[in-house]
N, C-alpha and C positions, 0 to 999 in steps of 0.2 A: 401274445399281442405284441404287435411291433407299435412302440408309442417314444414319437422325439419330442421331444421339451426343449424349446428357445428359451433362451436365459440360464446363467446358474446363478442369479442373483437369490435373493432372500426368498423369493415366491418359487423359481425354479428349482432350488436347493430341498428346499421342504416338500414341494410335489415326487420329484425324484426318490425321497426319504421313502414316503408313503405308499407310491406308485411300484417301488422297485422290489420285485419278487419273482418265484420261480415263474411263474403266468407269465410273465410281463418281460417283453426286451425292450430295454430303455436306451434311448440315444440322446446325450443333451449336448448343445451346441452353441458356443458361445465366444464371442472374440478377447477375451479374458484366460490366458492359459492358468493364472492361477487359481481362479475359482474352477476352471476344470479339473483341476492336478486335486484340491480341495475335495472331490465330489470323487474323484475316480479312485481316491486313497480311502475312501471307508466304503464304498459300494462295487459291484461286479458290474458295472456298465461299461457302453461306450461314450466316445465322447469325440466330437469334431470343433474345431477350432478353426473359427473364421465369422465372417458376416453372414448373421444369423436371414438375411432376407436375398443373399447371393444364390443365384440359381444352380450352380455347381456345387457349393457347399451343402446345400441343400440336397442334391444328388448324390455327395459322397455321405451322408447323414441318412440315405437310404430312403428319401422320400417315395420313390416310386413304389415301395411294399410297404410304406405306412399307412396303418389302420387308424391312428390317431395323432394330429398333432395339436401340440399345445404352445401358442404364440405367449409368451411372459415377458417380453422384453422391456425395457425401458421406454421404447421407441414404439409409438403408435403406428409410423411407417413401416417400420421394418415386419412389424405384426403383423399388415393386411397384408403386403406384399406377398408376405409368407404364405399366407392363406390362398392368395391367389395361384401360386406355385403350386399347392397342395388340394385344389381342386382341377389344376390340368392334369396332376399325377391320380386324380378321383380318388383322394384320401377321405375314409368314410365321415368321418367327423372332424371337425376343425373348431376348436377355441381360442378366440383370439382375446387379450387385456387390453383394453384401451382408455383414455383419460377422459376421451370426451365424445357424447353422442353426435356430435355437430358433423360427425363423416357423412351422416346419411340425413335424406331429405322422405317423409311420408308424402308429401305433395308432388313430390317428383317421381315419387316411385322409384327411388333409390335407396334401396334396402341393404343389410347386411350379405345376404345370399348375390350380389350383386358382385362381391367383393369376394366372395370365397368363404365368407365367415359363419358358421353352424351356429355358434354360440357366441355371444359376448359376455364379456365380465368387467364391472365399472368398479373396483376396486374404492375407490376413494368416494364414490356415492354409498354404496354399501356401508362402507365403516362409517358414514355421520349417518347412515339411519339405525346403526348400531348403536350409536350413541344415544340418538334419541330415544331409542326404545328405554333406556334406563333412566331417564331424566323425568319420568311418571312419579317415581318413589325414591326417596332417599338412601331405601335401605335394598333396592336392586344392583346389582354388580354386572350380571351377564342376562342376557333371554338368546334364547334359542328359538326359532319360530318353524315350522312347518306349514307350509301350503296347502296341504291337505283341507284342515278346518281350521279353526281359532286355536289348536294344539301350541302349548311352548311347552318350553324346560326352561327356568328361569331360576339364576342363582339368587338366594335372599339369605340377606348378613342380619342375625340375629343381632340385633339391638341390644343395649343397656337397658337394665330395667323390664326387662321383656315380660310379658304373660306368663312366656313358656321356658323361661330360665330356669334349668334344675329339672325338667320334666321330661320324662321317657316320653318315645315317640308313642306308645300304647297307650299312654296316657293323655294324650293330646286334646284339650278341651273343647274341645268341636268335632264331638264323634260323627254327626251328618257328614261334616266335610270328609275325613278321611278316606271314604271309598270311594270319595271324586277325584282325589291325587296320589302321586305315586312319588314317594322320595327316593330319587335316584342316585344322590350321592351325597356325603358332608365332608366339608374341607376343612380341617381342623389344624392351625400350627403350620399349613401347608401340605398337609396330609391328607390323603382321600381314604376317608372312613367308608365302609358300606352300612347303610344305615338298616337297622333292622329295631325290632319292636324294643327292645333293652336298651337303644342309646338313646342319651339325654343330650338336650340341646342346651348349648351355653353361650356367653356374649362373646361375640366373635367368629362363632361357627357361619360359616357359608352353606347353604343347604340346598342342591340343585332340587326344584320340586315341578315335576309333569303334572299336567292336567289341561283345562279348558284356559283361558284368559280369566272368564269371569271367576272360576276357583282357585287359581294361583291368586289372583288378586284377592280373594278372599283370605286364603294363610296371609297375605303381607298383611294386610288389615287386622290380623290376629296377631300376629308376632311383633308387629310394631304399630300401635294403635296412636300411637304420638309420632308418628314419621310426620316430618315438614313435607310440606310442598315447596315445589320448585317455580319460583318464578322469575327470579334475577340470576341474568347468566355473565361472566366473565368469559371472555375468549384470548386467549394469548396465540397471535400468529397469523397475519394475513395469508396463510398457504392455500392450496386447494382446499385442504379438508376445513379449515378457517372460514374462510371464506363460504363455501356450499352449506358448510354447518349454522355461520351466521343468518343468510339468507334463508334458511329452513325455518330456523328456530321462531325470525320475527313475523313469518307469514303465520304461523302457529299460534304465536300472540304470548312468546316470551320476551320478557326486557333484555337488552344484550347489550353489553361493551365488550370491544377489542381493544386490546394493547398491542402496537406494532412497532417495531423497533425502524423500522424503514420507513420515512416519512410518505414518498412517493408510494410504497403498495398501499400506505393507510389512506392517502389522499384518493388513488385509485377507487377503494373499497367505500370510501364515504362518497364517493360522485357515483355509484353504481347503486348503494343501499337508501343513500341521503338520509334525511335524520330518524329514519327508523333506527339506526345504531349507531351509538356513540363510538367514535374511535380516539384511543388516547395513543399520544405519541410519547415512545419512553420505552426502558430495559424492563421488562417486566421480574427483573432478579434484584430490582432495587425497592426497598419498602414503602419510598414515597410515591411512587408509579402506582404500587398497589392501593395503598389508602385512597390516593385520587379518582381510582377504577372503583372505589366505594369497597373493598375486599372483605370490610368487616361485616357488610352486610348483603352478600352474595351467597345466592342457596344452591349456584354450583360453577366450579371453576376448572376451565377446559383446556388445556395447554396444547397446541397443534401444529409446534413449530417442526421445522425438520431435524433439530438436533435434540437427540432423544436425551443426553445429557443434563442440556436446557431445561426440558420439559421435565425431568424428574427434578432438579432442584428447583424451578418456581412453583411446581406442586406441594412440595417439602414445605416451603416458604409462605406458599397461599395458605395451610392448612394453621401453620403458625400464627398467622396471622387473623384468623378469624372464619375462612372459607368454609362453607359448608360442604356438600358431596365434589371431593376433588377428582376428576379423571386427566389421563394423561394417553399421549399418543407415543405409541414405538414403533420404529421401524426395524432396528438391529434382534436379531433372534435371541441374545443374550439378554435384553434389558424386559424383551415379551417373559422372560422367566424369572426375573429379578422382581419386577412388579410386585406380583400378589403377594409378596412377604415385604413389602414396604407399606407399614402401618396409615401412612400420612397417606397415602392415595388409595382411593375407594375403587376405582375400576381403572382398566388399562386397556387400549384397543389398537391393533396392529392392522394399516392398511394390507400388509401386507399378507398375512395371514389370513386377513377377509378375503381376501384373491383366491388364495387355496382353499379356502373352505367356498368358494362360490365354484372354483375347478373341479375339486373333490364329488359335488353334489350332481356334477353333468354326467358321471363316470361311475360306474360301477358291475358287478358281477350279475349274473342269472337270479342272484338269491343274497347278496349284499352290497352295500355303498356305504361310504362315510357321509354321516350329513353334515357334520361340523367337527374342526377341533377347538376344542373348549378353550377359552383365554383366561381363566383363572385356575388351571388345575391341568396337570399332563395326562388328559383324555380324549376321549372322542364320544361322538354320538355316531350310532351306525343304525341303517334302517336294512331292516333283515325281511326278506319275502318266502312267504310259506307255500312251498308247492305240493304239488299230490303225492308227490315222492320221498318230501322230507321228511324225517323219521319224528319229528315232534308235533306233525300233522295229527290233530283228530287227540292230543294230548294236553291235559291240565300245564299250565306252566308252573305249578307247585311238582309236578312228576320230574323235572329238570333243575332242580334247585341244587343241584351237585355242582354248579358253578359260582360258587360264593363272588367271587370279583365280578359280575355279570349282573346287571339291573336291566330287565326288561321294564320301561317306562309306560309305554303307553301300545296301543294297538290300533292302528284305522282296517277299518272293514266297511265297505259300501260306501264308500265319503263320510262315515262316521267314527267317532276317536272314542276310546275308552281305556281306563287306566289299566295297565298289565297286573292285575292281582292274580294270587295263587290258584284260584277255584277258575279260572278264565281257559275254555277250550280253543285252542287254536284249529283254523280250519286253513282250507288251501283259499290262498287269496290275501290272505290276513299281510299287513305288512304292519313290523314292530321296531318300534325303535329303542334301542339300548345303549346304555352309559357301560362305557370299560375300558380297555386299554388295547391298544394293538398289538401285544402280545396275547392278550387273554383272548382276544374274539378268533382269532384261528380253531381253538378248539371247537368253539362254542356256534362257529358257523357249519360245522359238519351238520348239525342236529336242522339245518334249514338245506341241506342239499345233500344230490348225490354224485351231480359233475359239476365240476365250474367250470361257466363259458361266462366270457366277457360281453357285456352287453353294448353294443355302440349303436 
């Protein structure tokens, strides 16, 4: 499959690493030779130096024989123009990263297809939704949502004095709940442990639990009966993420305060949201400013500035000064990996990683696709499809437990979701969600396919 990726920044780089394999011919286009060389030094790919919206540059990249074009540059205009050129050459699928939906009008029948766009991704909006998704419980670190049903895989942090502290999985106090959920992974001291019956829960463990929303929430109530509800939220930064987050939170009913160093940005936000948000002018790394915002009575503190170092420092200071749940935004890949190991920070979200997840959700083979890259550890959630020729078709899941590093979490059949327990028999048409690493999935995927064919 011929794939052109426009932009070699954090999003383009991660996509290139994930999609680069013997079945895909990847071409990356960027106006930064430094970024292109960084990729070419590590991967066997073709790169083209130049403007991603330039017609001749796109021709050099092979647009005439391209099957999929993924426009991920930081320029909305360049991404849209590239998609228009791609459709001129009848490229099968175009994916476009945009910062706003203001380019389209349903009222005037001017939609994405009018600009040659098959699929849109809005990383900022989706990142905000991810943050909101962990604000209903203070012990939830991450939620992976599936569109088919109300199914989810949720990372739950075992709190101090939890009723399950020191208890083995097979001794879980609520026996009726166990068949309704699936323990997909356990992160302890930044290491992933494959959970089985004899594994015990300990304070600080992050347990990835799969099941329906109600079943997962029941698990949360059991392990954290004293969990504090979140009402008062402090946001740092009138960035795109910060503004959209503040706007959505006040509509939901949260009490929101926002700290912004730039007085003009703060005044602009205040004029847009009015009295619904209290805007405080000051440096969030100064204790006086944090106390003015009410840090000691804050249920959740979310730092959304464009500076990763400032976000991390501010979050550590906020936790020290009494903040409840502390969440940071990270942009650089290096900090995405570091944040889970910082005890003072409860959650970290990367708009760029969210963008990568959105793109991967749109691509896949006949038998598999990446549903999500986990934010809290180095793992993936894969969706695998059972065909009539799959070796696993008609077999119990327990028949293939020779892959201990792969946990089958959920099975989707006829619009319904079921936990992937060992005695479950897989049938043609089943869709299976699995948690594992990119290295481990390759061999396991062979159980679902005869021949690899890329879906477009």
